[in-house]
N, C-alpha and C positions, 0 to 999 in steps of 0.2 A: 619604727625604733630607728633614727638616723647610726646608730652608731653600732648596731646589728654583727656586720662585717670585723670593728673590732673585738667585738665580746667575745666572739664566735674564735676568731684566728687564737684573742690572749687564752682563751681558756684551753683550747687544742692544745697547745703547746705546752703552756703551763702542765698542762696536765700528763699532759705525753713524756715530754722532757724533767720532770721535776724527779721520777722514781729511774730514769735510765742516766748512763754515765757520762752527759754531755752538755752539762751545763744550761740550765734552764734561764738562769741571770742572761748568757749571752745571747741564748734564741730569742727571749723577751726584746732584748735592746737591739739583735738585731734587723728583728720583723719591726720593733716600733718605729725606726729610722727609716727602712724599707718602706712601711705603708705611710707614714706621715702621722702614726697616732699622736695627737696630744688629747683631743676634749676627755675628761676623765679616765685619763691612762693612769694615775696613781690609784685613783679608786678603781678600777676596774683591777688591775695587777694584783693588788691587797686581795680583792675578793677570791681574785683566782688561788693565792696562794692560801686563802683561809678553803677553798674549795677542796685544794690537796688535804688538806688538815684535817679536814672531815673524813675524807677518804681513808688516809692512813689510821687514824681513830678506828672508825670503822674494820678496816683492815684486821688490824689486832684486838678486834674488841671482844674477844673472850679471855683475853689476857689481863685486860685492863679489868673486866668482870672479876674475876679470880687474882684482884690484885693484890690480897694475902701469898696467895701463892708464889707468886712473882714480884714482889716484894724486890726484892736482892737486884731484880734486871731491869730495873726504873729506876731504880736507883742509880745503877752505872749507870744507865742512859742520862739521869740527870748529872751524873757527876761528868760524862763525857762531853756535856754542852757547855761547860763551866768556860773551857777555853776561849771557843765559840762568842759567848755573851761579852766576855772581856775584851778579847781582841776587834770584834765587831761593832764595841761603843767607842774603841778608841777610831777605828774606821772615818766614823759617822761624827765622833766629836772636833777631828781635825780634819774634816773636811775631806778625806781621802778619795771617795766615792769617783769625781770627776776625773780624780789623777788615776787612777785605777782603765777607769771605764773605757779605755782607747781600741780601737781595732786592733793595733799592732800587739798590742798585751793581748785580746780575746787569740786574735791568731795563733800568735805561737804558744800559750797557756794551752788551746784546744789539742793542738799538735802533740805536747811534749809531754802533757799528761796523758794524751791519749797513748804513744810509745810505752810511757812507765809501766801504765794500766796491763800493757799485751805482754809485757817483759816479765811482770810479778805473777801475769795469770800462766805462765807455763810452770811454776813452782808446786811442789806437792798438797796437794788437797788433806788433810786429816780431823780438823779441829771442828766443831760446832758450837752452832751456839748456847744450846743447851747445855753442853757441858764447860766450854772454853771460855766464854764471855766474862772474863774475870774482870776485877779493880785495874788488873795491871793494863791488860787491853785495851780497856773503856780509857783510859787515861792517853793511851798513847793514840788510840784513832779518834779522841777528843784533838789534841795537839794535831793529827792530819785535817782535821777538818775545818782547821783554823785557814790552812790554804786556801777555802773556797770561797773565802772572801776575794778571791780576784779573779774576775770573771775569767771563766772559760776554764778554769780548773774542772770546775763541777762537783756541789756539794758530795751528793751520792756518789760521783766516781772518786772522790781522793780516800770516801771511806771504804769504797769496795776494794781500792787500791789498798790501801793500809791492812784493812781486814785477807785477802790477798798474800800481802808480803809476810802478815804472820798465821798462813796457811789454813785458812779457814775457807771452805767446801765456799765454791761459787753461789750456791743459792743462800746458805748462812751468813755469808758478806751481804751479798743484796738484803738478807731481812735485816741484818745491824745498821745498813743505811736506812732502809725506811723506820726502824726504831728511832734512829736521830734524829729522822726529818722531823719527830715530833715535836721538841721543843723549840726546832731551828724553826720552823713554821709558825710556831704560836707565837712566838718572838717577834718576826715579821710580821705576824697579822696585826699584834697587839700596839706594836712599835706603829706602822702606818695608820693604824684608824687614831691613833692617841694624835699623829700628826695633819691629818683631814680634819678633826674633831678641832685642834688649836686653830686650824684655819678656816673653821663656822662651814666647812662642806657637810653635806648628808650622806650620813656613810650606808643609809638601808635607803636603797633607788630599787627599780625593776631591774636596771644594767646591773647592780649588783650582787641581787638575791637570782637574777640570772646565771650570772659568771659564776657564783660559787656552787650551783647546780652542775652548770657544763664542767666546770674543772673537777669537782666531785667524780663525775662520770667516767672521764677520760685520765684519771690519776687512779683510779680504781682499777678500769682496765688495765693500766701499764704496768702495775707491779704484778698485778695475778698473772698475765702474760709474761713478763718478764722474767719469772720466776720458773715458767712451766721452761720456757726458752732455756735457762741457764742450768736446768738438766739433765739436756741433753748436749747444748752446744758451749763452744768457748766465749772468752768476748773480741775474738777477731773482727766478727762483722762493723760489730760498734767501732773498735778500735781503726777500721778502715773509715768509717764515716766521720769520725772527729778529724782524720790527717785530711782527707779529701775538702771536706769544710773549713779546717783553717788552710790549707793551700788557695782555697780560693777569696777565703779572706785576703790573704797574705797580697793575692796578686794584685788586687784593688789596690795595693798601698805599695810596692815594690813596681809594677810593669806601666 
């Protein structure tokens, strides 16, 4: 398969970065330009997001199976997703994506929101998702998530930052970001598939199926090991990576 390398890179990068607070959209954008990915790029990107969606649904399979017991939790997840859907529609409708997706914006947001995560990560932790993820916190985190429409901010990162600011434990902050990814990924997958179908593209190909599978694997592993990591360590290592990445990006612009 001619574009196997493209499928592999996008699947691995999407799978790993979707659930880490480092911005998957920024990484995909940078790597696509670096390697010159063009052929079937939209189809592969959408397939990678669908793979991540399947992974997070599988990750929370017991909560979903026992929907009756967790109904309030998922209602709050949907409520928290409404601001992202509303403002996301405005960004797409007014064609603001090209204006936001610049290296300068990605570089500065990668650094700035990394520093903010570092600062809020120093706060005390006492809240848990089981006892404290109420409607008020869901709405606050929902509006935080809107900032993720700017490449480099990171959807998972800004949700974790907001959750830490509200004094949620690191592991629970990550779990909240995972849960909020379900509507976000579903929306991305549905919208992207609609665009492809409206342009008479085939959405079921060997490349798309392979991308979904690989993205599923790496997404699930990313979630699993991030939680293990956060039980013992802070976000400092991830913050350091964000700052270095942002400085490298900005160096190509200003130097």
